[in-house]
C-alpha positions, 0 to 999 in steps of 0.5 A: 528190433528197431530203435529210434532216438529223437530229440526236439532238435534232431534224430540221434539214432535209427537202426536195428538193436538187440537190447536197450537199457533205459533210465526209468523214473522208477529204476532202469529197465531193459527191452529185448526183442518181442517185449510187451507193448509199453510206454514209460517216462525216463529220467536223466541218465544213460541209454545203452544199446547194443547193435552189430557194431557193439555197445553205445551210450547216449546221455539224455536229460529225460523223456518218454519211450514207447515199445510196440511191435519190436519198434522202440521210439525214444523221445528225449527231452535233450542230450547231455552227451553222446558216444557212438 
């Protein structure tokens, strides 16, 4: 599945991933291939995604995520820090 992470300032990441963990407002949740369509708000916290290069983390200040047809778009309010 394809993950795109975007802030108002720049595109942070775009590429294939196998799993993503998000800091949801009501608790963290994971998205894997063929996940049902959804839109969710996110709180400040860590987004963790795994791709063929390993596990990566991005600290966000909040945002919104949309999952549709194996494409995930994360519109982050901003970044706290990033480890790639």
